[in-house]
C-alpha positions in Angstrom: 73.5 -108.1 -87.8 75.1 -104.8 -87.1 77.7 -104.1 -89.9 81.4 -103.7 -89.0 83.9 -101.1 -90.3 87.0 -102.3 -91.9 89.7 -101.1 -89.4 91.2 -104.1 -87.6 90.8 -102.6 -84.1 87.3 -101.3 -84.6 84.1 -102.4 -82.9 80.6 -102.6 -84.4 78.9 -99.4 -85.5 76.1 -97.9 -83.5 72.9 -97.7 -85.6 72.7 -94.5 -87.5 69.4 -93.3 -85.9 70.9 -93.7 -82.4 74.1 -91.9 -83.5 71.9 -89.0 -84.7 70.0 -88.9 -81.5 73.2 -88.9 -79.4 74.8 -86.1 -81.4 71.6 -84.1 -81.4 71.5 -84.5 -77.6 75.1 -83.4 -77.3 74.4 -80.3 -79.4 71.7 -79.3 -76.9 73.9 -79.9 -73.8 77.6 -79.3 -74.7 78.7 -75.7 -74.6 81.5 -76.5 -77.2 79.2 -78.2 -79.7 76.7 -75.3 -79.5 79.3 -72.4 -79.5 81.8 -73.8 -82.0 81.6 -74.1 -85.7 81.3 -77.8 -86.6 82.9 -79.4 -89.6 82.6 -83.1 -90.6 85.8 -85.1 -90.7 85.9 -88.1 -93.1 85.8 -91.4 -91.2 88.9 -92.6 -93.2 91.2 -89.9 -91.6 92.1 -88.8 -88.1 93.3 -85.3 -89.0 92.6 -82.5 -91.4 94.1 -79.1 -92.1 92.5 -75.8 -91.0 93.8 -72.8 -92.9 94.5 -69.8 -90.7 95.2 -66.3 -91.8 94.0 -63.0 -93.2 93.4 -62.7 -96.9 95.4 -60.1 -98.8 93.5 -57.9 -101.3 95.2 -55.5 -103.7 94.8 -53.4 -106.9 97.0 -54.8 -109.6 98.8 -52.1 -111.6 98.0 -52.4 -115.2 97.5 -55.5 -117.3 100.9 -56.8 -116.6 101.0 -56.0 -112.9 102.2 -58.7 -110.5 100.0 -60.4 -107.9 100.9 -59.6 -104.4 100.7 -61.7 -101.2 101.7 -61.9 -97.6 103.3 -65.2 -96.7 103.4 -64.3 -93.0 99.6 -64.0 -92.8 99.1 -67.7 -93.4 99.7 -70.7 -91.1 98.6 -74.2 -91.7 96.8 -75.8 -88.7 95.5 -79.2 -88.2 92.5 -80.7 -86.4 93.5 -84.1 -85.0 90.6 -86.3 -84.0 91.0 -88.5 -80.9 88.8 -91.2 -79.5 86.3 -90.0 -76.8 85.0 -93.0 -75.0 82.2 -93.5 -72.5 81.8 -96.7 -70.4 78.3 -97.6 -69.1 78.2 -100.5 -66.7 75.1 -102.8 -67.0 74.3 -105.6 -64.6 74.0 -109.0 -66.3 70.5 -109.5 -64.9 69.3 -106.3 -66.5 70.9 -107.0 -69.8 69.3 -110.5 -69.8 65.8 -108.9 -69.4 64.1 -109.2 -72.8 62.2 -106.0 -72.0 65.4 -104.0 -71.5 65.8 -101.5 -74.3 69.6 -100.9 -74.1 69.9 -97.9 -76.4 67.0 -96.1 -74.8 68.5 -96.6 -71.3 72.1 -95.7 -72.2 71.4 -92.8 -74.5 70.8 -90.1 -71.7 73.9 -91.3 -69.8 76.0 -91.2 -73.0 74.9 -87.7 -73.9 75.6 -86.4 -70.4 79.0 -88.1 -70.1 80.3 -87.2 -73.6 79.0 -83.6 -73.4 80.7 -82.9 -70.1 84.0 -84.6 -70.9 84.2 -82.7 -74.3 83.5 -79.4 -72.6 86.0 -79.7 -69.8 88.7 -81.0 -72.1 88.3 -78.1 -74.6 87.5 -75.3 -72.2 89.8 -76.1 -69.3 92.1 -78.9 -70.5 91.0 -81.6 -68.0 91.8 -85.0 -69.5 92.5 -83.5 -72.9 94.7 -85.5 -75.3 98.1 -84.0 -76.2 97.0 -83.4 -79.8 94.5 -80.7 -78.6 95.6 -77.1 -78.7 95.9 -75.0 -75.5 92.6 -75.0 -73.6 90.4 -72.0 -74.0 90.6 -70.8 -70.4 94.4 -70.8 -70.4 94.6 -69.1 -73.7 92.3 -66.3 -72.6 94.3 -65.9 -69.4 97.6 -65.6 -71.3 96.0 -62.9 -73.5 94.6 -61.1 -70.3 91.1 -61.1 -71.7 89.3 -61.5 -68.4 86.9 -59.5 -66.3 86.2 -59.7 -62.6 82.5 -60.0 -61.8 81.4 -57.1 -59.7 83.8 -54.6 -61.3 80.8 -52.6 -62.4 78.6 -51.4 -59.5 74.9 -51.6 -59.7 74.6 -48.0 -60.7 76.9 -48.7 -63.6 75.0 -51.7 -64.9 76.2 -54.4 -62.6 76.5 -57.9 -64.2 75.1 -56.5 -67.4 78.0 -54.0 -67.7 80.5 -56.8 -66.8 79.2 -58.8 -69.7 79.3 -55.8 -71.9 83.0 -55.3 -71.1 83.7 -58.9 -71.9 82.1 -58.4 -75.3 84.2 -55.2 -75.7 87.4 -57.2 -75.2 86.6 -59.2 -78.3 85.3 -56.3 -80.3 88.5 -54.2 -79.6 90.5 -57.0 -81.2 88.2 -57.3 -84.2 86.2 -60.4 -83.1 82.4 -60.5 -83.2 80.8 -62.1 -80.1 78.2 -64.7 -81.2 77.3 -66.6 -78.1 78.1 -67.3 -74.4 78.9 -70.3 -72.4 78.3 -70.2 -68.6 78.4 -72.0 -65.4 74.9 -73.0 -64.1 75.3 -70.6 -61.2 75.2 -67.7 -63.7 71.6 -68.4 -64.4 70.5 -66.9 -61.1 72.6 -63.8 -61.7 71.0 -63.3 -65.1 67.5 -63.7 -63.7 68.2 -61.2 -60.9 69.8 -58.6 -63.1 68.2 -55.3 -62.3 68.8 -51.6 -62.9 69.1 -49.1 -60.1 65.3 -48.7 -60.0 64.7 -52.4 -59.5 63.5 -52.9 -63.1 64.6 -56.1 -64.8 67.2 -55.4 -67.5 65.7 -56.1 -70.9 69.1 -57.0 -72.5 69.6 -59.8 -70.0 66.7 -62.3 -70.1 65.5 -65.9 -70.5 63.3 -66.9 -73.4 62.0 -70.1 -75.0 63.9 -71.1 -78.2 63.1 -74.3 -80.0 61.2 -75.5 -77.0 64.0 -74.9 -74.5 64.5 -72.2 -72.0 67.6 -70.3 -73.2 69.1 -67.2 -71.7 70.0 -64.5 -74.1 72.2 -61.4 -73.8 72.0 -58.6 -76.4 70.2 -61.2 -78.5 73.0 -63.7 -78.2 72.3 -67.2 -76.8 73.9 -68.3 -73.5 74.7 -72.0 -73.3 74.9 -73.9 -70.0 76.7 -77.2 -70.0 75.0 -80.3 -68.7 76.1 -80.9 -65.1 77.8 -77.5 -65.0 80.0 -77.9 -68.0 83.1 -76.4 -66.4 84.4 -79.2 -64.2 84.1 -82.9 -63.7 83.9 -82.3 -60.0 82.7 -79.5 -57.7 83.5 -75.9 -58.9 86.7 -74.5 -57.3 87.4 -70.9 -56.1 88.3 -68.7 -59.0 86.7 -70.8 -61.7 85.5 -68.8 -64.7 81.8 -68.2 -64.7 81.0 -67.0 -68.2 82.8 -66.9 -71.6 82.0 -65.0 -74.8 82.8 -66.7 -78.1 83.3 -65.6 -81.7 81.9 -68.8 -83.3 83.7 -68.2 -86.7 87.1 -68.8 -85.1 86.5 -72.0 -83.2 86.3 -75.2 -85.2 85.1 -78.5 -83.9 85.9 -81.6 -86.1 83.5 -84.5 -85.6 83.4 -87.9 -87.3 79.8 -88.7 -87.7 80.2 -92.3 -86.8 80.1 -94.1 -83.4 81.4 -97.5 -82.6 80.5 -99.7 -79.6 81.6 -102.9 -78.0 80.8 -104.9 -74.9 83.4 -105.5 -72.2 82.8 -108.5 -69.9 86.0 -109.1 -68.0 87.5 -105.6 -67.6 88.4 -103.8 -64.4 87.3 -100.2 -64.6 89.2 -97.6 -62.5 89.1 -93.9 -62.0 91.9 -91.4 -62.8 93.7 -92.2 -59.6 93.7 -96.0 -60.2 90.9 -96.8 -57.7 88.8 -99.7 -58.8 85.2 -98.8 -59.6 84.0 -102.0 -61.2 85.3 -105.5 -61.6 83.0 -106.7 -64.2 83.6 -110.4 -64.0 83.3 -110.5 -60.2 80.3 -108.3 -60.0 78.5 -110.1 -62.8 78.3 -107.0 -65.0 79.2 -105.9 -68.5 80.1 -102.5 -69.7 79.0 -100.8 -72.9 81.8 -98.7 -74.5 80.8 -96.0 -77.0 83.5 -94.2 -79.0 83.4 -91.1 -81.1 86.2 -89.2 -82.6 86.5 -85.4 -82.1 89.1 -82.7 -82.3 89.2 -78.9 -82.4 91.3 -75.9 -83.4 91.3 -72.1 -83.2 91.1 -71.2 -86.9 92.4 -67.6 -86.7 94.1 -65.7 -83.9 94.6 -62.6 -86.0 92.3 -59.8 -87.1 92.9 -56.5 -88.9 92.8 -54.8 -85.5 95.1 -57.2 -83.6 97.8 -59.0 -85.5 99.8 -61.3 -83.3 103.4 -60.1 -83.0 106.4 -61.3 -81.0 110.1 -60.4 -80.5 112.9 -61.5 -82.8 115.9 -62.9 -81.0 119.3 -61.2 -81.4 122.5 -63.1 -80.8 125.8 -61.2 -80.8 129.4 -62.3 -81.7 131.9 -59.8 -80.2 135.5 -60.3 -81.5 138.3 -59.1 -79.3 142.1 -59.7 -78.8 143.2 -58.7 -82.2 145.8 -55.9 -82.5 146.3 -55.9 -86.2 144.2 -57.8 -88.8 146.2 -60.2 -90.9 145.2 -63.0 -93.3 143.3 -64.9 -90.6 139.7 -66.0 -90.8 136.9 -67.3 -88.5 133.9 -69.6 -88.9 130.4 -69.5 -87.4 128.5 -72.7 -86.4 124.8 -73.1 -85.8 122.7 -76.2 -85.4 125.6 -78.5 -86.2 126.6 -76.8 -89.5 129.5 -74.4 -90.0 130.0 -71.6 -92.5 132.9 -71.2 -94.8 135.9 -69.1 -93.7 135.1 -65.5 -93.1 137.7 -62.7 -92.9 137.7 -60.7 -89.6 136.8 -57.4 -91.3 134.0 -58.9 -93.4 131.0 -56.7 -94.0 127.6 -57.5 -92.5 126.3 -58.6 -95.9 129.1 -61.2 -96.2 128.4 -62.7 -92.8 124.7 -62.7 -93.5 125.2 -64.5 -96.8 127.4 -67.2 -95.1 124.8 -67.8 -92.4 122.0 -68.1 -95.0 123.9 -70.8 -96.7 123.5 -73.0 -93.7 120.6 -75.5 -93.9 119.8 -74.8 -90.3 119.1 -71.2 -91.0 118.2 -70.6 -94.6 117.5 -67.6 -96.8 115.8 -64.5 -95.5 115.8 -65.8 -91.9 118.6 -63.7 -90.4 119.7 -60.1 -90.7 123.3 -59.1 -89.7 124.5 -55.8 -88.5 128.2 -54.9 -87.9 129.4 -52.4 -85.3 132.8 -51.5 -83.8 135.9 -50.7 -85.7 139.1 -52.3 -87.0 140.5 -54.6 -85.9 137.7 -55.9 -83.6 134.2 -56.0 -84.9 130.9 -57.0 -83.3 128.2 -58.8 -85.4 124.6 -58.8 -84.3 122.5 -61.6 -85.8 118.7 -61.0 -85.8 116.5 -64.0 -86.5 113.5 -63.2 -88.6 111.2 -64.8 -91.1 110.6 -68.4 -90.3 112.9 -68.1 -87.3 111.4 -64.8 -86.0 109.2 -64.3 -82.9 110.4 -67.3 -81.1 113.0 -68.5 -78.6 116.0 -69.8 -80.6 117.3 -72.8 -78.6 120.5 -73.1 -80.7 123.2 -70.5 -80.1 125.8 -69.5 -82.6 129.4 -70.3 -81.9 132.6 -68.9 -83.5 136.2 -70.0 -83.8 139.1 -68.5 -85.7 142.7 -69.2 -86.5 145.6 -67.3 -85.1 147.0 -66.2 -88.5 146.9 -62.6 -87.6 149.7 -60.0 -87.5 149.4 -59.5 -83.7 147.1 -60.7 -81.0 144.9 -63.7 -80.4 141.2 -63.6 -81.4 138.6 -64.2 -78.8 134.8 -64.6 -79.3 132.2 -63.6 -76.8 128.7 -64.9 -77.6 125.7 -63.1 -75.9 122.0 -62.8 -76.5 121.1 -59.1 -76.1 117.4 -59.8 -77.0 115.7 -63.1 -76.3 113.1 -64.2 -78.8 109.5 -64.2 -77.6 106.6 -65.9 -79.3 103.6 -63.7 -80.1 100.7 -63.4 -77.6 97.8 -64.9 -79.5 94.4 -63.4 -79.1 91.8 -66.1 -78.8 88.3 -65.2 -80.0 86.9 -65.4 -76.5 86.9 -63.5 -73.2 85.6 -64.5 -69.8 84.3 -63.4 -66.4 85.8 -64.6 -63.2 84.4 -64.2 -59.7 
């Protein structure tokens, strides 16, 4: 009898040899499984941390010198593994046949379906769970790391030069291309790559590796997804045709375990709710196989291209005071309010009061004062943990009227909006 795992909602485990064959098949057909660095995820957990950052090296001064570090260079990231299921309908009459080898029959279908679904979820975000990071194609587009095929004329190298420039995108940011993923239509373009004399380009070729015909460019393998790999349906205009990866920065987490169960009375629908199979009425059963996978981009930064954004600046302009008296004002942020601050307080005093707020914290703001007595302006720049992002909360200020003359008024503006850094994914692509 097939053993069962201990989770209450789990099905029986697929025999280990079958699991190995399915995963090996996926590694030969999934672009993601071939181009990404794979790490095992323990079966007792659904997530695990991936450390991102650039190590800091330094010479320590003397025997008592202090160790240094750069806290901004590190960011904890997590791979969250989600269930990836495949349903394979089997007619009852076929399943009842004693000569029917279920695993042998369903293995190719499982490999094709799992490989394609994983690729389109990771690369273009189709059907991806909410726990997955931004899909690869969108991240590349945001970073403007794209190249239009045909930009290079034949005399300048044609498709070979287009590919070279895609590699140059990565190298200019400190990444090292390690492989390519491509749409099946790219195969013909690689086979027909010629120089201006009609000679086949030696740096774009097909060769047999491990018994399979594999295209290579500059000695780097080109992986073609099963069934196209880019889309679950027909390719659409403008779809990417090729992508270059730096393997070291893409991490795929896989639980090396596969569960299965048999559905007998389910109704199987497509993404639009259309009924595909009514198992009970059609005298069928469905084999459901489940694996758990997740992925992350381990490092968006290199020495050549550190991600940087814009720190938000919020301004408090005080007006309406003729002569400063004993009056005070307070600043609120995120539901918390400072202690009383005198109207002619220094920038250091205002900064210290803001840092006392639990919604801001130490070293997360810098305050500058401008203007002159009796009406000052305070610019609050968010930095540290609050830097390089849009600050959704806005400061507010209120004061008393205990001044010699005039009534204080507070104008709150945002001279500089916070902007998150543009991250540089370790990939670049070619579009038609």
